[in-house]
C-alpha angles and dihedrals in degrees: 000000000000118000118204141176122212117200115197120192136170116262118252110273095030111119113246110197092171090053090050090050090050091049091051093047091050088052092053089050090057099264095122097154094078106116094182139356124198125183129216144159134259124204122190112203136182114204118198099231139085093217106099094190092052091047092050091050092048092048091049088053089051089052093049093048104036123346099062134034094223092196091069105009138067124206136202126198120212118189113208 
C-alpha cells in the first residue's frame, strides 16, 4: 500500500479571493504581519500497490483528470 499526499495550489498570477479574505480575517484577529495568504487543497490517497513509480504515475493521471484544474492550479505529489 502506497500512501500519498497531493497538494494543489493556485498558479502564481491567478487571483485568490479566498486567500485575500483569509489574510483580511487574520489581520482583524491581530495577525497583521501576514504579507500574503493563498489557499489550496490537500488530498490524502492510499493506492493499493507496492510499486512507488506506478503509484506516482497513477496519481499524476488523477491530478490531470480530476484533482487539479491544470489551467490555473499546480500540484505536488508526496509519497509517504
